[in-house]
N, C-alpha and C positions, 0 to 999 in steps of 0.2 A: 856146733863147734865152738861158738863163743862161750856157751855155758861150760863146756868141758875145759876150755882154756882158763876161764876164771876159777873153776874148781881146782885146776892144777896149781894156779897161783896161790889160792887159799891154802891148799895142801902144803905148798912150799913154805908159806908163811907160818905154818904150824909146826914145822920140823926144825930142829937145830941146824944152824948154818953149816956146821962141820960136816953134815951128811949130804951136802948138795954141791960138792965140787964138780967141776966140769968133767963129764965123761963117767962120773961115779954112778953106780947103780945101787939103789937102796935095797937092802935085804931086810925082810921083816924080823923083828925082835920080839921078845916077850916082855910085856908090860902089865902092870896092875893098875886098875882104875875102877872107880865106883860106877856102877851101871844101874839101869832100871828098865823094867818092861813097860812099854807104851800101852796105856789103857784109855778107853774112851769114857767120857763122863758127861753128865748133863750140865749144860752151860746156861746161864741166864744173864739178863742185863742188856747192855748195849755193845754192839760191835762198831768199831771206828775204822773206816776205810779212808785212804788218802786219794787225792786226785788233783786235777789242774783245771782252772777256769778256762773255758773255750767259748768263742762266740758261736751263734747259731749259723751265721753265714761267714764265709771267709773266701777271699778271692785275690789272686795275684793278677794285676793288670799288665798285660804285655802286648806288644805290637804284633801284627800279622804280616807286616811288610818291613823291608829294610829302608829306613828313612831317618832323616835328621830330626831331632826333637826341637820344635820351635818354641813351645811354651808348656810349662807345667803349672796348672792353675791352683793346686792345693798343696798343703803341707801337712805333716803328721799331726794328728789330733783334730783336724778339721772335720766337721760334719758335712756329708754330701748327700744329695738327693738322687734318686734313680734317674738316669738319663742325663745327669749333669756332665758337662765336658770336663774331663780331668787332664788330658794331655792332647796337645795339637802337634801333628807331624808335618813336615814339609811335603806338600801335595802337588807341587808344580809339575813334576814328571807325570803323575797320575792324571792330573787335569788335562795335560797335553794329550796323553793317550786316549782319554775320553773324547776329546774333540776330534781326534783322528778317527776313532771308531765310529763316531756319529757321522762324520763325512763319508766314510766308507759305506755306512748303512744307507745314507741318502743316495749315493751313487748306485748302490745295488737296487734300491727302489726304482730309480730311473731306468735301470737296465731291465727290470721286470716289466715296467710299463712299455718300453720299446719292444720287448719280445712279444708282449701281448698284442700290441698294435700290428706288428709285422705278421703275427699269426692270423689276426682277424682279416687283414688285407689279403693274405695268401688264401684264406678260406673263401672269401668273396670272389677273388679273381678266379680261383679254381672252379667254383660253381658256375661263373659266367662262361668260362672257356668250355666246360663240359656241356652246358646248355646250348651254346652256339654250335658246338661240334655235333651234338645229337640232332639239332634242328637241320643242320646241313646234311646229315646222314639221312634224315627222313625225306628231305627234299630230293636228294640224289636217288633214293629208292622210288619216289614218285616219278621222277624223270625216267628211270629205268622201266617202270611199268608202262609209261606212255610210249617209250621207244619200242618196247616189245609189242605193244598193241599196233603201232604203225607197221612194224615188220610183218605181223600177222595179216594185216590188211593187204600189204603189198604182195605177200605170198599167195593169199587167197584170190586176189583179182576181184573185178566187179561182179556183183551178184545179178541174177536174172531180173530181180526187182529194179535194180538200178538201170539196166538196159531198157526195160519197159518204160520206166519213168522218163528216161532220156528220149525215147521215141514219142511218147505222149507230149513231152515238152516241145519237140519239133513240130508235131501236128498242130498244137495250140498256137505256137509262134507263126506257123504258115497261115492258119486261119486269120489271125490278127493282121498279118501282112497283107493278105488278100483283101480284107475289109478296108484296111488303110489305103490300098491301091485304088479301089473303087471310089472311095470317098475323094481321093485326090483327083481322079479323072472327072468326077462330077463337078468338083470345085473349079477345075480349069474351064469347063464349058460354061458354068454359071458366071465366072469372072469375065470370060470373053464376051458374054452377053450383057454384062453389067449388072447381073442380079445380086452379086455379093461383092464385098469389098476385098481389096488386096490383102488385108490383114487376115481375113478368114481363110483365103487361099494359102497364106504362109503357115497358118496353124495346121491345116490339113497336110501340108508338105512335111512339117516337123513330125507329125504323128506317123506319117509313112516312114520317114527315116528311122525313127525309134523302133518301129515294128520290124523294119528290115534288119537292124542291128541285133535285135533280140532273136530273130529267126536264124541269123548266121551263128550266134553263140549256141543256140540250141542244137543246130546241125553239128557244130564242132564238138559239143559235149557228147552227142550221140556217137560220133566217130571214136572219141576217146573211150567211151564205155564199151564200144564194140571191140576195140583193139586190146584193152587191158593194160596192166602196169608194164612199164618198160624195165629192162634189166638194170639200167642205171638207178631206177627208183628203188629196186629191191636192194641193190648194193648200198645205196644211201641209207635205207632203213636199217640194214645190218650194221653198218658203221655207227649209226646212231645208238643201237643197242650196245655195241662194244664200248663206245664212249660212256654210255650211261653206267655200264658195269664198272668201268674204271673209276668213274666218279663215286660210285657207292663204296668201292674198296678204299679209295682215298679218304672218303668221309668216315668210314669205320676206323681206319688207322688214326684219323684225327681225334676221334672219340677216345680210343685207347690211349693216345698220347696225352690227351687232356686229363684222363683219369690217372695216368701214371704221374703226371705233374702234380695232381692233387695229393700224392703221397708226400710231397714236400711239407705238407701241413703237419705231418707227424714229427718231422725234424724241428719244425717251429715249436711244437708242443714240448719236445725235449729241451729246446732252448729256454722255454718258459720255466720248466722244472729246474733246470740248472740255475737260472737267474734267481728263482725263488729260494733255492738252497743257499745260494750265495747271500741273499738278503737275510735269510734266517741266521746264517753264520755271522753276518755283520751285526744283527740284533743281539746275538749271544755275546759277541765281542763288546758291544756297548754295555750290556748288563754286567759283564765281568769288569770292564773298566770303571763303571759306576760303583760296583762293589769295592774294588780296590781303592777308589777315591774315598769311600766311606770309612775305610780302615785308617785313614789319616786322622780321624777324630776318635779318641778313646773316651768312652763314657762310663759312668758308674752303673753297674748292673743291678744295684739295689740301694736302698737307703742305708746309710751306715756312716763310718768314720774312717779316716785315713790312718793307717798304722805305721806304714813305712814308705819312705820315698827313696827310690834308688836311681833316679836320673834327674838331670838338670838340662835347661836349654843348651843346645849345641852338641849334646851327646848323640851318638848314633844308636837308634833303636833297631834291634834285630828280632826276627820272629822267635817267640818263646822266651825272650829275655825280659824278666819282670822289671817294670818301671815303677809300679806302686803296689802296695798291699793294702786292701781295705777289708773291714769286717763289719757286719751288721746284724740286726736282730737282737734278741736278748742274749743272756749269757747262760752257759751250762757248766756244771761241774762234772767232769768226766772222771769217775772214780773206778778203781779196780776192785771188784767184788769177788771173793772166792766162790767157787761153784756151789759149795755147801750152803751159802747164804743167799743164793739167787731167789729162793722162795720168798725172802723178805725184801727183795728189791725188784719186784715185778712192776710193769708199767702201771702208773697210777698211785703206787705206794709213796709214802712220805718219809722224809728224813730231815735231820737238823744239820745244817752246814755251818762250820766255823772257818774263817779265813784268817791267816796270820796277819794279813795286811789290815784287817778290821778287828782289832782286839776288842774283846768284850761284847761283840755283836754276834748273835745267832740268827741265821737266815733259814726260814722255812722253805724247804725244797720238795719237789715232786718228780718222780721218775717219769721221763718222757720217752726214753728209748733204751733198749738193751741190745748191745751188739751181739749177734748170735754166735760169733766165732770166738773161742777162747784164746788166751795168751800163752801158747806153748806150754812149757813145763811148769809154769807158775799156776796153771789151772785157774786162772782168774778171767773175769769177763768185764768189759767196759760197760758201765751203767751211767747214763747221762741224766743228771738232775737239773731241772729248770730252776733258775735262781730269780728272785724278785729284783726289780731295778732299785738299786741303792747307790748313793754317792760313793765314789772311790772304787767301784767295781771295775776291774780291768781283766782282759784276757792274760793268761799266763800266771795268775796268782795261785799259790799253793793253798789247798783247802782240805778239810776233813769232814766227812759226813758220818753222823751217828745213826746206826740202824738198830732199831729196837727188835729184840728177838726174845722168844720164850719157848722153853722146852726143847731147844736144839741140843744136839750132842756134839762133842768135839774132843780134841786132844790138847792137853796142856803139859808142858815139861818145864823143869827148872831153867831159869835164865842162864845158869852156869853151864848148861849143856849146849848152849848156842853161842855163836859169835857171827859177826858181820865183817865181810871183806869185799871191797869194791862194789858195795851196794847189794850184795847177796848174803843170805843167811845160811849157816851150815850147822850140821851135827855129825857126830861119828856114830855110825850104825854098825853093830856087831852081827856078822853073818858067818856061821861056821867058825866062831871064835876069832875071825879076822876083822880088822877095823876097815871100814869103807866110808869115804866122805860122801855126804848126802846134802843136796841143796833143798831147803825148805822155804815155805812162805809162812811168815809169822803174822799174828794179829795183835790183839790187845795184851798188854803186859799189866799184871796186877799181883801184888803180894809175892814177888819173887818168882812168879810163874809167867810163862809166855804161851799164848795160844798158837798152836801149829795148824795153819789152815790147809796146807798141802805138803806132801813130801814124806809123810810118815803114815804107817798103818798100825793098827792095834796088834799087840803081841810081839812087835819088833823090839829089839834090845838096843839101847843107846848108852853112850858114855855121858855121865853127868859131871865128873870132875877129872882133873889131871889130863885134860884134853891137849894141853900144849906139849905133853911128852909123847904123844901118839903120832905115828905116821901111817900112811896108806899101806895096808897089808900086814901091819903088826898083829901079833897074837895077843889078845887082851884077856887077862885073868881077872874076874871080878874080885874085888876086895871088900872086906867089911868096913862099914863106915864107923 
């Protein structure tokens, strides 16, 4: 659209003013003009391309945060080193935010420790409760087994062996009693005759008494064995079994309750995970706050020099708003090379560069990069030439590079056929006898001829003279020179 607009302006500049009143429509007219057929020819010598000096590195230093500029440490033209502090911003709010984030992180760490301690205590307490409940359940089952054994004995009654043992015990006790009685009678007679002492008589009396007591107990045990268990003994044994079963049931319930209480440890684990998540979040907040604090210091990304300073102390820095512009590395001449000459400007090829700011000095240059994308309708490509370090070399200087070529073909037309308007070059091209404005790219001018790098093809017809009398759409009749 821009090219079309410029072409329209150029066209308007080539037509008489009387033909361009507001609202007027130009109607083609018949004109006579000298014309020529475009032909391709072999060209030799040197092609000269223009370009601009640019640095290898270029960066605009801008803030990532909204803060007041406290100090700008450099001025345009100063040399800086990589990592050197260029601008300092007010960091009080960010420092406060960092301290708060660190405090939150510390609090979160304490919360994690407390949750872990509570969980450990809960686990130990739960294990102890379960162990105690299971021990009580084991004891209750043992008590139940004993009670059931007693009930079985009470229901079964004494066995024959027990009755026989009781009878034998009575007989043995009776024999001992009879012997003790005879010994006592003899002791009495001997004592009365003075044959033994009173102490011996007392011992024989004691032996008799013991034998009599043992005999009475044996007789009682024989009666009990003969009678069997009483009804109240059986009821007591049954009650003991019922109580033992109730104790077992209660003990089992206590075990289940202890195990259910152990499930609280899962809640404690959830609390630990939540506390750890909060701690991680707090750590991330600390990292973010520390990063924001680091944004308060703007440093040089590479060795170079300050080109422009756009801020002073007291100004408010905003994200993306440039404060400084620096450039570094060597210099390059970025030249526009026509596509036909790219073969002579490949990476590694050499050229001679002249700068208007350094008159009389020619710099040897070497192609280090070719931009692969062409420049629209001009059909040119940006080729970067590395320049040597010489005094006075600055970015933005205008320069020309001479490219040696041999055996290449191209198109040359008379200079009178071309003209320049608003930085663009034009010719009139005749198609079906009608005049049409064409934008071209020109190269070297020599001996009244100008090389056309793009915009024309062989066998096309162009106007060489009387171009000012022609307008878009006019019918052109060739005239003899």
